[in-house]
Backbone and ligand atoms as CSV (ligand in chain L), in Angstrom:
chain,resi,resn,atom,element,x,y,z
A,1,MET,N,N,0.847,-1.202,0.000
A,1,MET,CA,C,0.000,0.000,0.000
A,1,MET,C,C,0.883,1.252,0.000
A,2,VAL,N,N,0.560,2.157,-0.898
A,2,VAL,CA,C,1.357,3.376,-0.995
A,2,VAL,C,C,0.923,4.345,0.105
A,3,ASP,N,N,1.920,4.865,0.775
A,3,ASP,CA,C,1.614,5.801,1.860
A,3,ASP,C,C,1.586,7.221,1.299
A,4,TRP,N,N,0.410,7.648,0.937
A,4,TRP,CA,C,0.264,8.963,0.296
A,4,TRP,C,C,0.651,10.090,1.245
A,5,ARG,N,N,0.333,9.853,2.529
A,5,ARG,CA,C,0.605,10.886,3.521
A,5,ARG,C,C,2.100,11.196,3.589
A,6,GLN,N,N,2.872,10.106,3.560
A,6,GLN,CA,C,4.323,10.257,3.642
A,6,GLN,C,C,4.848,10.973,2.387
A,7,ILE,N,N,4.306,10.588,1.237
A,7,ILE,CA,C,4.712,11.218,-0.025
A,7,ILE,C,C,4.377,12.704,-0.002
A,8,ALA,N,N,3.176,13.041,0.507
A,8,ALA,CA,C,2.753,14.439,0.596
A,8,ALA,C,C,3.686,15.211,1.515
A,9,ASP,N,N,4.037,14.592,2.631
A,9,ASP,CA,C,4.959,15.229,3.586
A,9,ASP,C,C,6.302,15.502,2.923
A,10,GLN,N,N,6.764,14.480,2.178
A,10,GLN,CA,C,8.044,14.594,1.480
A,10,GLN,C,C,8.003,15.748,0.485
A,11,ALA,N,N,6.900,15.812,-0.281
A,11,ALA,CA,C,6.744,16.857,-1.295
A,11,ALA,C,C,6.740,18.233,-0.633
A,12,LEU,N,N,6.012,18.313,0.482
A,12,LEU,CA,C,5.925,19.574,1.208
A,12,LEU,C,C,7.303,20.022,1.685
A,13,LEU,N,N,8.089,19.038,2.125
A,13,LEU,CA,C,9.440,19.325,2.609
A,13,LEU,C,C,10.287,19.899,1.476
A,14,TYR,N,N,10.205,19.228,0.292
A,14,TYR,CA,C,10.959,19.701,-0.873
A,14,TYR,C,C,10.523,21.105,-1.255
A,15,TRP,N,N,9.214,21.313,-1.193
A,15,TRP,CA,C,8.648,22.614,-1.567
A,15,TRP,C,C,9.168,23.703,-0.645
A,16,GLN,N,N,9.190,23.388,0.676
A,16,GLN,CA,C,9.674,24.375,1.648
A,16,GLN,C,C,11.155,24.680,1.418
A,17,GLU,N,N,11.907,23.615,1.103
A,17,GLU,CA,C,13.329,23.809,0.819
A,17,GLU,C,C,13.512,24.709,-0.393
A,18,PHE,N,N,12.664,24.448,-1.415
A,18,PHE,CA,C,12.729,25.235,-2.647
A,18,PHE,C,C,12.414,26.703,-2.361
A,19,ILE,N,N,11.365,26.946,-1.533
A,19,ILE,CA,C,10.961,28.310,-1.195
A,19,ILE,C,C,12.079,29.033,-0.446
A,20,THR,N,N,12.692,28.319,0.479
A,20,THR,CA,C,13.798,28.901,1.243
A,20,THR,C,C,14.924,29.320,0.304
A,21,TRP,N,N,15.256,28.377,-0.602
A,21,TRP,CA,C,16.316,28.652,-1.591
A,21,TRP,C,C,15.929,29.823,-2.485
A,22,PHE,N,N,14.658,29.817,-2.898
A,22,PHE,CA,C,14.147,30.829,-3.820
A,22,PHE,C,C,14.210,32.217,-3.190
A,23,LEU,N,N,13.751,32.311,-1.907
A,23,LEU,CA,C,13.710,33.607,-1.231
A,23,LEU,C,C,15.104,34.142,-0.936
A,24,ALA,N,N,16.073,33.222,-0.818
A,24,ALA,CA,C,17.440,33.642,-0.540
A,24,ALA,C,C,18.108,34.253,-1.768
A,25,LEU,N,N,17.489,33.989,-2.955
A,25,LEU,CA,C,18.083,34.490,-4.195
A,25,LEU,C,C,17.888,36.002,-4.318
A,26,PRO,N,N,18.808,36.668,-5.047
A,26,PRO,CA,C,18.568,38.086,-5.353
A,26,PRO,C,C,17.357,38.218,-6.274
A,27,ILE,N,N,16.720,39.392,-6.269
A,27,ILE,CA,C,15.458,39.603,-6.984
A,27,ILE,C,C,15.544,39.254,-8.462
A,28,TYR,N,N,16.688,39.583,-9.111
A,28,TYR,CA,C,16.806,39.290,-10.545
A,28,TYR,C,C,16.750,37.795,-10.811
A,29,SER,N,N,17.422,37.053,-9.935
A,29,SER,CA,C,17.409,35.601,-10.094
A,29,SER,C,C,16.006,35.054,-9.879
A,30,GLN,N,N,15.276,35.656,-8.944
A,30,GLN,CA,C,13.901,35.212,-8.696
A,30,GLN,C,C,13.046,35.391,-9.945
A,31,VAL,N,N,13.164,36.570,-10.553
A,31,VAL,CA,C,12.416,36.837,-11.785
A,31,VAL,C,C,12.798,35.822,-12.848
A,32,PHE,N,N,14.111,35.561,-12.948
A,32,PHE,CA,C,14.583,34.621,-13.957
A,32,PHE,C,C,13.996,33.233,-13.715
A,33,VAL,N,N,13.994,32.814,-12.441
A,33,VAL,CA,C,13.454,31.488,-12.097
A,33,VAL,C,C,11.973,31.408,-12.470
A,34,ILE,N,N,11.216,32.489,-12.167
A,34,ILE,CA,C,9.778,32.493,-12.500
A,34,ILE,C,C,9.577,32.397,-14.003
A,35,MET,N,N,10.379,33.184,-14.747
A,35,MET,CA,C,10.240,33.160,-16.198
A,35,MET,C,C,10.590,31.788,-16.753
A,36,ALA,N,N,11.643,31.194,-16.213
A,36,ALA,CA,C,12.044,29.858,-16.666
A,36,ALA,C,C,10.929,28.859,-16.392
A,37,ALA,N,N,10.322,28.977,-15.197
A,37,ALA,CA,C,9.236,28.052,-14.835
A,37,ALA,C,C,8.052,28.210,-15.779
A,38,VAL,N,N,7.706,29.483,-16.055
A,38,VAL,CA,C,6.592,29.742,-16.986
A,38,VAL,C,C,6.921,29.172,-18.357
A,39,GLY,N,N,8.181,29.393,-18.782
A,39,GLY,CA,C,8.606,28.871,-20.079
A,39,GLY,C,C,8.465,27.375,-20.155
A,40,VAL,N,N,8.921,26.708,-19.095
A,40,VAL,CA,C,8.839,25.248,-19.062
A,40,VAL,C,C,7.383,24.792,-19.125
A,41,ILE,N,N,6.508,25.499,-18.375
A,41,ILE,CA,C,5.085,25.122,-18.374
A,41,ILE,C,C,4.485,25.287,-19.766
A,42,ILE,N,N,4.771,26.444,-20.399
A,42,ILE,CA,C,4.231,26.691,-21.744
A,42,ILE,C,C,4.749,25.641,-22.725
A,43,LEU,N,N,6.056,25.376,-22.616
A,43,LEU,CA,C,6.677,24.404,-23.514
A,43,LEU,C,C,6.025,23.034,-23.362
A,44,SER,N,N,5.813,22.645,-22.092
A,44,SER,CA,C,5.228,21.311,-21.903
A,44,SER,C,C,3.794,21.259,-22.392
A,45,VAL,N,N,3.058,22.381,-22.235
A,45,VAL,CA,C,1.685,22.425,-22.765
A,45,VAL,C,C,1.711,22.275,-24.280
A,46,VAL,N,N,2.640,23.015,-24.917
A,46,VAL,CA,C,2.753,22.948,-26.385
A,46,VAL,C,C,3.115,21.532,-26.819
A,47,ILE,N,N,4.077,20.945,-26.112
A,47,ILE,CA,C,4.503,19.585,-26.483
A,47,ILE,C,C,3.350,18.605,-26.326
A,48,VAL,N,N,2.623,18.724,-25.208
A,48,VAL,CA,C,1.479,17.828,-24.997
A,48,VAL,C,C,0.447,18.032,-26.093
A,49,TYR,N,N,0.209,19.315,-26.446
A,49,TYR,CA,C,-0.771,19.628,-27.481
A,49,TYR,C,C,-0.394,18.968,-28.798
A,50,TYR,N,N,0.878,19.161,-29.213
A,50,TYR,CA,C,1.287,18.610,-30.508
A,50,TYR,C,C,1.354,17.094,-30.473
A,51,THR,N,N,1.705,16.546,-29.311
A,51,THR,CA,C,1.721,15.092,-29.201
A,51,THR,C,C,0.313,14.539,-29.378
A,52,LEU,N,N,-0.648,15.158,-28.690
A,52,LEU,CA,C,-2.041,14.716,-28.807
A,52,LEU,C,C,-2.536,14.882,-30.241
A,53,LYS,N,N,-2.173,16.023,-30.834
A,53,LYS,CA,C,-2.578,16.297,-32.205
A,53,LYS,C,C,-1.984,15.240,-33.142
A,54,GLY,N,N,-0.698,14.956,-32.922
A,54,GLY,CA,C,-0.031,13.951,-33.740
A,54,GLY,C,C,-0.697,12.598,-33.606
A,55,VAL,N,N,-1.015,12.231,-32.363
A,55,VAL,CA,C,-1.672,10.949,-32.130
A,55,VAL,C,C,-3.030,10.925,-32.817
A,56,ALA,N,N,-3.749,12.062,-32.708
A,56,ALA,CA,C,-5.068,12.137,-33.345
A,56,ALA,C,C,-4.949,11.961,-34.851
A,57,TYR,N,N,-3.951,12.645,-35.448
A,57,TYR,CA,C,-3.733,12.517,-36.890
A,57,TYR,C,C,-3.417,11.079,-37.254
A,58,LEU,N,N,-2.555,10.489,-36.432
A,58,LEU,CA,C,-2.138,9.109,-36.694
A,58,LEU,C,C,-3.350,8.190,-36.699
A,59,VAL,N,N,-4.174,8.340,-35.650
A,59,VAL,CA,C,-5.377,7.504,-35.546
A,59,VAL,C,C,-6.278,7.751,-36.745
A,60,TYR,N,N,-6.427,9.030,-37.105
A,60,TYR,CA,C,-7.277,9.391,-38.237
A,60,TYR,C,C,-6.786,8.734,-39.517
A,61,TYR,N,N,-5.473,8.820,-39.772
A,61,TYR,CA,C,-4.951,8.270,-41.023
A,61,TYR,C,C,-4.986,6.749,-41.012
A,62,ILE,N,N,-4.789,6.162,-39.839
A,62,ILE,CA,C,-4.880,4.699,-39.767
A,62,ILE,C,C,-6.304,4.257,-40.089
A,63,LEU,N,N,-7.270,4.935,-39.470
A,63,LEU,CA,C,-8.681,4.593,-39.719
A,63,LEU,C,C,-9.024,4.798,-41.191
A,64,LYS,N,N,-8.536,5.912,-41.743
A,64,LYS,CA,C,-8.808,6.202,-43.139
A,64,LYS,C,C,-8.182,5.127,-44.026
A,65,GLY,N,N,-6.934,4.758,-43.673
A,65,GLY,CA,C,-6.248,3.723,-44.442
A,65,GLY,C,C,-7.013,2.418,-44.402
A,66,VAL,N,N,-7.472,2.049,-43.205
A,66,VAL,CA,C,-8.238,0.810,-43.047
A,66,VAL,C,C,-9.517,0.887,-43.868
A,67,TYR,N,N,-10.164,2.047,-43.805
A,67,TYR,CA,C,-11.403,2.245,-44.553
A,67,TYR,C,C,-11.167,2.071,-46.047
A,68,LEU,N,N,-10.108,2.732,-46.547
A,68,LEU,CA,C,-9.820,2.652,-47.981
A,68,LEU,C,C,-9.449,1.225,-48.375
A,69,LEU,N,N,-8.716,0.569,-47.487
A,69,LEU,CA,C,-8.308,-0.811,-47.747
A,69,LEU,C,C,-9.539,-1.701,-47.865
A,70,LEU,N,N,-10.452,-1.581,-46.879
A,70,LEU,CA,C,-11.680,-2.385,-46.885
A,70,LEU,C,C,-12.504,-2.070,-48.127
A,71,LYS,N,N,-12.588,-0.756,-48.426
A,71,LYS,CA,C,-13.344,-0.333,-49.595
A,71,LYS,C,C,-12.753,-0.961,-50.853
A,72,GLY,N,N,-11.420,-0.922,-50.923
A,72,GLY,CA,C,-10.735,-1.499,-52.079
A,72,GLY,C,C,-11.008,-2.978,-52.192
A,73,ILE,N,N,-10.949,-3.676,-51.057
A,73,ILE,CA,C,-11.190,-5.121,-51.055
A,73,ILE,C,C,-12.603,-5.420,-51.515
A,74,PHE,N,N,-13.566,-4.660,-50.963
A,74,PHE,CA,C,-14.964,-4.929,-51.313
A,74,PHE,C,C,-15.237,-4.580,-52.780
A,75,THR,N,N,-14.642,-3.490,-53.244
A,75,THR,CA,C,-14.817,-3.129,-54.651
A,75,THR,C,C,-14.223,-4.219,-55.533
A,76,GLY,N,N,-13.042,-4.696,-55.131
A,76,GLY,CA,C,-12.392,-5.756,-55.883
A,76,GLY,C,C,-13.249,-7.007,-55.926
A,77,LEU,N,N,-13.786,-7.379,-54.752
A,77,LEU,CA,C,-14.643,-8.569,-54.666
A,77,LEU,C,C,-15.887,-8.388,-55.526
A,78,TYR,N,N,-16.453,-7.200,-55.448
A,78,TYR,CA,C,-17.658,-6.915,-56.221
A,78,TYR,C,C,-17.390,-7.073,-57.709
A,79,LYS,N,N,-16.275,-6.498,-58.163
A,79,LYS,CA,C,-15.935,-6.586,-59.580
A,79,LYS,C,C,-15.690,-8.036,-59.981
A,80,LEU,N,N,-15.038,-8.766,-59.066
A,80,LEU,CA,C,-14.741,-10.171,-59.330
A,80,LEU,C,C,-16.035,-10.952,-59.511
A,81,PHE,N,N,-16.981,-10.732,-58.576
A,81,PHE,CA,C,-18.240,-11.469,-58.645
A,81,PHE,C,C,-19.047,-11.042,-59.871
A,82,GLU,N,N,-18.957,-9.767,-60.193
A,82,GLU,CA,C,-19.636,-9.270,-61.379
A,82,GLU,C,C,-19.089,-9.974,-62.617
A,83,GLU,N,N,-17.772,-10.073,-62.657
A,83,GLU,CA,C,-17.088,-10.747,-63.766
A,83,GLU,C,C,-17.558,-12.196,-63.865
A,84,ILE,N,N,-17.564,-12.856,-62.686
A,84,ILE,CA,C,-17.971,-14.269,-62.640
A,84,ILE,C,C,-19.427,-14.406,-63.086
A,85,TYR,N,N,-20.251,-13.483,-62.619
A,85,TYR,CA,C,-21.672,-13.531,-62.955
A,85,TYR,C,C,-21.871,-13.462,-64.464
A,86,TYR,N,N,-21.210,-12.518,-65.108
A,86,TYR,CA,C,-21.386,-12.380,-66.563
A,86,TYR,C,C,-20.780,-13.563,-67.289
A,87,GLU,N,N,-19.702,-14.096,-66.708
A,87,GLU,CA,C,-19.038,-15.257,-67.310
A,87,GLU,C,C,-19.969,-16.455,-67.258
A,88,VAL,N,N,-20.572,-16.681,-66.069
A,88,VAL,CA,C,-21.404,-17.863,-65.849
A,88,VAL,C,C,-22.735,-17.745,-66.582
A,89,SER,N,N,-23.367,-16.581,-66.473
A,89,SER,CA,C,-24.690,-16.418,-67.062
A,89,SER,C,C,-24.608,-16.299,-68.582
A,90,GLY,N,N,-23.459,-15.988,-69.093
A,90,GLY,CA,C,-23.293,-15.869,-70.530
A,90,GLY,C,C,-23.918,-14.615,-71.104
A,91,LYS,N,N,-24.369,-13.730,-70.223
A,91,LYS,CA,C,-24.968,-12.471,-70.688
A,91,LYS,C,C,-23.863,-11.535,-71.161
A,92,PRO,N,N,-24.117,-10.790,-72.184
A,92,PRO,CA,C,-23.108,-9.805,-72.596
A,92,PRO,C,C,-23.037,-8.684,-71.577
A,93,LYS,N,N,-21.842,-8.244,-71.307
A,93,LYS,CA,C,-21.667,-7.147,-70.356
A,93,LYS,C,C,-22.246,-5.874,-70.949
A,94,PRO,N,N,-23.010,-5.122,-70.156
A,94,PRO,CA,C,-23.571,-3.885,-70.711
A,94,PRO,C,C,-22.452,-2.949,-71.161
A,95,ILE,N,N,-22.623,-2.426,-72.357
A,95,ILE,CA,C,-21.578,-1.541,-72.895
A,95,ILE,C,C,-21.761,-0.140,-72.318
A,96,LYS,N,N,-20.697,0.379,-71.842
A,96,LYS,CA,C,-20.756,1.730,-71.268
A,96,LYS,C,C,-20.152,2.721,-72.234
A,97,GLU,N,N,-20.833,3.852,-72.355
A,97,GLU,CA,C,-20.357,4.852,-73.315
A,97,GLU,C,C,-19.305,5.764,-72.704
A,98,SER,N,N,-19.013,5.548,-71.446
A,98,SER,CA,C,-18.146,6.510,-70.764
A,98,SER,C,C,-16.762,6.581,-71.399
A,99,SER,N,N,-16.271,5.422,-71.942
A,99,SER,CA,C,-14.943,5.444,-72.532
A,99,SER,C,C,-14.937,6.344,-73.773
A,100,ASP,N,N,-16.068,6.331,-74.496
A,100,ASP,CA,C,-16.170,7.212,-75.656
A,100,ASP,C,C,-16.181,8.666,-75.216
A,101,LYS,N,N,-16.993,8.879,-74.171
A,101,LYS,CA,C,-17.104,10.232,-73.615
A,101,LYS,C,C,-15.730,10.775,-73.279
A,102,GLU,N,N,-14.961,9.908,-72.646
A,102,GLU,CA,C,-13.645,10.332,-72.180
A,102,GLU,C,C,-12.767,10.738,-73.373
A,103,CYS,N,N,-12.874,9.978,-74.463
A,103,CYS,CA,C,-12.041,10.237,-75.628
A,103,CYS,C,C,-12.415,11.553,-76.303
A,104,TYR,N,N,-13.716,11.723,-76.538
A,104,TYR,CA,C,-14.124,12.893,-77.317
A,104,TYR,C,C,-14.500,14.077,-76.440
A,105,GLY,N,N,-14.660,13.819,-75.121
A,105,GLY,CA,C,-15.029,14.917,-74.234
A,105,GLY,C,C,-16.392,15.473,-74.584
A,106,GLN,N,N,-17.331,14.574,-74.962
A,106,GLN,CA,C,-18.620,15.037,-75.458
A,106,GLN,C,C,-19.735,14.962,-74.419
A,107,SER,N,N,-19.414,14.561,-73.202
A,107,SER,CA,C,-20.488,14.345,-72.232
A,107,SER,C,C,-21.185,15.647,-71.870
A,108,GLU,N,N,-22.498,15.560,-71.670
A,108,GLU,CA,C,-23.267,16.765,-71.393
A,108,GLU,C,C,-23.329,17.035,-69.897
A,109,ALA,N,N,-23.549,15.957,-69.124
A,109,ALA,CA,C,-23.725,16.130,-67.687
A,109,ALA,C,C,-22.450,15.719,-66.960
A,110,PRO,N,N,-22.187,16.330,-65.787
A,110,PRO,CA,C,-21.008,15.941,-65.020
A,110,PRO,C,C,-21.221,14.650,-64.237
A,111,GLN,N,N,-22.038,13.777,-64.807
A,111,GLN,CA,C,-22.307,12.507,-64.132
A,111,GLN,C,C,-21.093,11.603,-64.305
A,112,GLN,N,N,-20.520,11.178,-63.188
A,112,GLN,CA,C,-19.298,10.376,-63.258
A,112,GLN,C,C,-19.604,8.914,-63.006
A,113,SER,N,N,-19.358,8.091,-63.998
A,113,SER,CA,C,-19.559,6.664,-63.803
A,113,SER,C,C,-18.329,6.085,-63.125
A,114,TYR,N,N,-18.442,4.844,-62.743
A,114,TYR,CA,C,-17.331,4.200,-62.054
A,114,TYR,C,C,-16.088,4.157,-62.944
A,115,GLU,N,N,-16.295,3.889,-64.227
A,115,GLU,CA,C,-15.164,3.764,-65.151
A,115,GLU,C,C,-14.396,5.080,-65.270
A,116,GLU,N,N,-15.161,6.162,-65.341
A,116,GLU,CA,C,-14.510,7.454,-65.497
A,116,GLU,C,C,-13.612,7.742,-64.308
A,117,GLN,N,N,-14.133,7.414,-63.131
A,117,GLN,CA,C,-13.349,7.661,-61.919
A,117,GLN,C,C,-12.070,6.849,-61.957
A,118,GLU,N,N,-12.158,5.644,-62.475
A,118,GLU,CA,C,-10.985,4.786,-62.535
A,118,GLU,C,C,-9.935,5.341,-63.476
A,119,ILE,N,N,-10.406,5.924,-64.562
A,119,ILE,CA,C,-9.465,6.496,-65.520
A,119,ILE,C,C,-8.761,7.691,-64.899
A,120,ILE,N,N,-9.529,8.463,-64.131
A,120,ILE,CA,C,-8.960,9.679,-63.556
A,120,ILE,C,C,-8.027,9.365,-62.393
A,121,LYS,N,N,-8.345,8.320,-61.665
A,121,LYS,CA,C,-7.613,8.010,-60.428
A,121,LYS,C,C,-6.077,8.008,-60.567
A,122,PRO,N,N,-5.503,7.247,-61.516
A,122,PRO,CA,C,-4.047,7.213,-61.577
A,122,PRO,C,C,-3.432,8.567,-61.881
A,123,MET,N,N,-4.244,9.481,-62.416
A,123,MET,CA,C,-3.701,10.775,-62.780
A,123,MET,C,C,-3.914,11.807,-61.682
A,124,GLN,N,N,-4.510,11.368,-60.580
A,124,GLN,CA,C,-4.927,12.328,-59.563
A,124,GLN,C,C,-3.766,13.155,-59.008
A,125,LYS,N,N,-2.566,12.564,-58.978
A,125,LYS,CA,C,-1.412,13.303,-58.477
A,125,LYS,C,C,-1.142,14.508,-59.357
A,126,GLU,N,N,-1.452,14.373,-60.635
A,126,GLU,CA,C,-1.174,15.425,-61.599
A,126,GLU,C,C,-2.240,16.498,-61.586
A,127,ILE,N,N,-3.386,16.166,-60.977
A,127,ILE,CA,C,-4.519,17.082,-61.061
A,127,ILE,C,C,-4.357,18.239,-60.098
A,128,GLN,N,N,-4.647,19.410,-60.586
A,128,GLN,CA,C,-4.587,20.592,-59.737
A,128,GLN,C,C,-5.966,21.225,-59.713
A,129,ILE,N,N,-6.313,21.723,-58.532
A,129,ILE,CA,C,-7.629,22.355,-58.435
A,129,ILE,C,C,-7.510,23.806,-58.862
A,130,VAL,N,N,-8.336,24.201,-59.784
A,130,VAL,CA,C,-8.266,25.573,-60.290
A,130,VAL,C,C,-9.655,26.177,-60.329
A,131,GLN,N,N,-9.688,27.464,-60.336
A,131,GLN,CA,C,-10.943,28.154,-60.593
A,131,GLN,C,C,-11.276,27.921,-62.057
A,132,PRO,N,N,-12.566,27.786,-62.367
A,132,PRO,CA,C,-12.929,27.539,-63.764
A,132,PRO,C,C,-12.485,28.663,-64.696
A,133,ASN,N,N,-12.208,29.826,-64.135
A,133,ASN,CA,C,-11.836,30.928,-65.013
A,133,ASN,C,C,-10.322,31.116,-65.134
A,134,ALA,N,N,-9.527,30.160,-64.572
A,134,ALA,CA,C,-8.081,30.238,-64.747
A,134,ALA,C,C,-7.767,30.024,-66.216
A,135,VAL,N,N,-6.732,30.667,-66.728
A,135,VAL,CA,C,-6.543,30.615,-68.172
A,135,VAL,C,C,-5.199,30.049,-68.615
A,136,PHE,N,N,-4.249,29.894,-67.678
A,136,PHE,CA,C,-2.948,29.393,-68.108
A,136,PHE,C,C,-2.602,28.100,-67.392
A,137,CYS,N,N,-2.037,27.167,-68.128
A,137,CYS,CA,C,-1.583,25.899,-67.565
A,137,CYS,C,C,-0.382,26.178,-66.676
A,138,SER,N,N,-0.432,25.654,-65.430
A,138,SER,CA,C,0.673,25.923,-64.514
A,138,SER,C,C,1.869,25.052,-64.844
A,139,GLU,N,N,1.650,24.031,-65.649
A,139,GLU,CA,C,2.730,23.097,-65.979
A,139,GLU,C,C,3.561,23.616,-67.159
A,140,CYS,N,N,2.887,23.925,-68.253
A,140,CYS,CA,C,3.628,24.314,-69.457
A,140,CYS,C,C,3.411,25.779,-69.816
A,141,GLY,N,N,2.491,26.429,-69.120
A,141,GLY,CA,C,2.317,27.861,-69.332
A,141,GLY,C,C,1.498,28.253,-70.546
A,142,SER,N,N,1.016,27.259,-71.267
A,142,SER,CA,C,0.240,27.625,-72.460
A,142,SER,C,C,-1.185,28.007,-72.077
A,143,GLN,N,N,-1.783,28.832,-72.874
A,143,GLN,CA,C,-3.132,29.310,-72.599
A,143,GLN,C,C,-4.133,28.186,-72.840
A,144,TYR,N,N,-5.177,28.159,-72.002
A,144,TYR,CA,C,-6.225,27.154,-72.181
A,144,TYR,C,C,-6.922,27.388,-73.516
A,145,THR,N,N,-7.259,26.280,-74.143
A,145,THR,CA,C,-8.081,26.425,-75.346
A,145,THR,C,C,-9.527,26.620,-74.909
A,146,GLU,N,N,-10.330,27.109,-75.796
A,146,GLU,CA,C,-11.747,27.304,-75.483
A,146,GLU,C,C,-12.403,25.984,-75.095
A,147,ARG,N,N,-11.984,24.964,-75.790
A,147,ARG,CA,C,-12.476,23.600,-75.561
A,147,ARG,C,C,-12.227,23.190,-74.098
A,148,MET,N,N,-11.033,23.495,-73.585
A,148,MET,CA,C,-10.672,23.125,-72.213
A,148,MET,C,C,-11.524,23.874,-71.196
A,149,ILE,N,N,-11.685,25.167,-71.425
A,149,ILE,CA,C,-12.465,25.984,-70.492
A,149,ILE,C,C,-13.908,25.496,-70.457
A,150,GLU,N,N,-14.398,25.161,-71.643
A,150,GLU,CA,C,-15.760,24.649,-71.768
A,150,GLU,C,C,-15.898,23.358,-70.958
A,151,GLN,N,N,-14.953,22.462,-71.159
A,151,GLN,CA,C,-14.985,21.176,-70.450
A,151,GLN,C,C,-14.882,21.375,-68.948
A,152,LEU,N,N,-14.023,22.305,-68.574
A,152,LEU,CA,C,-13.780,22.559,-67.149
A,152,LEU,C,C,-15.051,23.036,-66.468
A,153,SER,N,N,-15.771,23.922,-67.134
A,153,SER,CA,C,-16.986,24.437,-66.496
A,153,SER,C,C,-18.140,23.445,-66.607
A,154,GLU,N,N,-18.117,22.608,-67.641
A,154,GLU,CA,C,-19.197,21.637,-67.803
A,154,GLU,C,C,-18.977,20.391,-66.947
A,155,ASN,N,N,-17.808,19.794,-67.085
A,155,ASN,CA,C,-17.534,18.519,-66.407
A,155,ASN,C,C,-16.809,18.699,-65.082
A,156,GLY,N,N,-16.165,19.843,-64.935
A,156,GLY,CA,C,-15.361,20.045,-63.739
A,156,GLY,C,C,-13.946,19.537,-63.894
A,157,THR,N,N,-13.671,18.793,-64.977
A,157,THR,CA,C,-12.305,18.323,-65.205
A,157,THR,C,C,-11.896,18.611,-66.641
A,158,ALA,N,N,-10.613,18.841,-66.825
A,158,ALA,CA,C,-10.086,19.049,-68.173
A,158,ALA,C,C,-8.606,18.724,-68.150
A,159,TYR,N,N,-8.073,18.444,-69.322
A,159,TYR,CA,C,-6.642,18.137,-69.424
A,159,TYR,C,C,-5.993,19.077,-70.419
A,160,CYS,N,N,-4.829,19.556,-70.027
A,160,CYS,CA,C,-4.104,20.476,-70.903
A,160,CYS,C,C,-3.823,19.769,-72.225
A,161,VAL,N,N,-4.166,20.397,-73.319
A,161,VAL,CA,C,-3.976,19.752,-74.624
A,161,VAL,C,C,-2.503,19.735,-75.018
A,162,PHE,N,N,-1.695,20.528,-74.344
A,162,PHE,CA,C,-0.276,20.604,-74.724
A,162,PHE,C,C,0.603,19.661,-73.918
A,163,CYS,N,N,0.315,19.552,-72.604
A,163,CYS,CA,C,1.187,18.697,-71.794
A,163,CYS,C,C,0.424,17.611,-71.054
A,164,GLY,N,N,-0.906,17.643,-71.078
A,164,GLY,CA,C,-1.685,16.559,-70.478
A,164,GLY,C,C,-1.938,16.705,-68.993
A,165,LYS,N,N,-1.581,17.810,-68.392
A,165,LYS,CA,C,-1.823,18.001,-66.968
A,165,LYS,C,C,-3.329,18.112,-66.709
A,166,GLY,N,N,-3.768,17.406,-65.651
A,166,GLY,CA,C,-5.190,17.399,-65.344
A,166,GLY,C,C,-5.597,18.559,-64.458
A,167,TYR,N,N,-6.786,19.037,-64.657
A,167,TYR,CA,C,-7.318,20.112,-63.825
A,167,TYR,C,C,-8.714,19.779,-63.350
A,168,LYS,N,N,-9.010,20.256,-62.169
A,168,LYS,CA,C,-10.342,20.059,-61.601
A,168,LYS,C,C,-10.824,21.403,-61.133
A,169,SER,N,N,-12.067,21.716,-61.424
A,169,SER,CA,C,-12.568,22.987,-60.926
A,169,SER,C,C,-13.106,22.802,-59.519
A,170,ILE,N,N,-13.114,23.874,-58.755
A,170,ILE,CA,C,-13.506,23.818,-57.344
A,170,ILE,C,C,-14.947,23.385,-57.198
A,171,LYS,N,N,-15.761,23.759,-58.154
A,171,LYS,CA,C,-17.176,23.463,-58.122
A,171,LYS,C,C,-17.401,21.963,-57.897
A,172,VAL,N,N,-16.724,21.165,-58.688
A,172,VAL,CA,C,-16.862,19.717,-58.619
A,172,VAL,C,C,-16.309,19.193,-57.294
A,173,GLU,N,N,-15.186,19.782,-56.895
A,173,GLU,CA,C,-14.554,19.369,-55.638
A,173,GLU,C,C,-15.567,19.482,-54.486
A,174,VAL,N,N,-16.300,20.571,-54.488
A,174,VAL,CA,C,-17.273,20.823,-53.422
A,174,VAL,C,C,-18.407,19.804,-53.493
A,175,GLU,N,N,-18.824,19.495,-54.713
A,175,GLU,CA,C,-19.922,18.563,-54.874
A,175,GLU,C,C,-19.539,17.146,-54.441
A,176,GLN,N,N,-18.288,16.804,-54.686
A,176,GLN,CA,C,-17.878,15.420,-54.427
A,176,GLN,C,C,-17.642,15.134,-52.955
A,177,TYR,N,N,-17.241,16.128,-52.201
A,177,TYR,CA,C,-16.907,15.839,-50.804
A,177,TYR,C,C,-17.908,16.469,-49.845
L,1,ZN,ZN,ZN,0.006,22.424,-70.033
């Protein structure tokens, strides 16, 4: 059993010794000691804050990673079963026009099918979010063509015709998240 009373007595003794030492100091040293103590307290608060924040971020990213992993697994399983289903049933797979849309950029609505998202995904690192009224490519510096601006405001995404850099307008970003 821990003897709290004894520990408290001990602490009090140390405290009294500290006070005696402190009062014996010249006034400048006293001020310095107080400032140092305040500094240490602030520093430890800051350290605790950032440590907690770091831990929170870590937990957040781990959870997000797990979520994305599970999502990926389930999407993969779904696609696999879909594949098996069409294979077994002998039904022709429904043809999606999205690949055509992607090629000619002719889509009217910003409706994104699963395939379109897949095409865009590997390029996401290259994509920069821009205002729809931005006019110059940040990669190669060439001016947007009318076609690109049109696509950007209609679909929310466009690719530089000169260097292939992807762009996303903020409008779509807001809608998606
Ligand atoms: Zn460019």
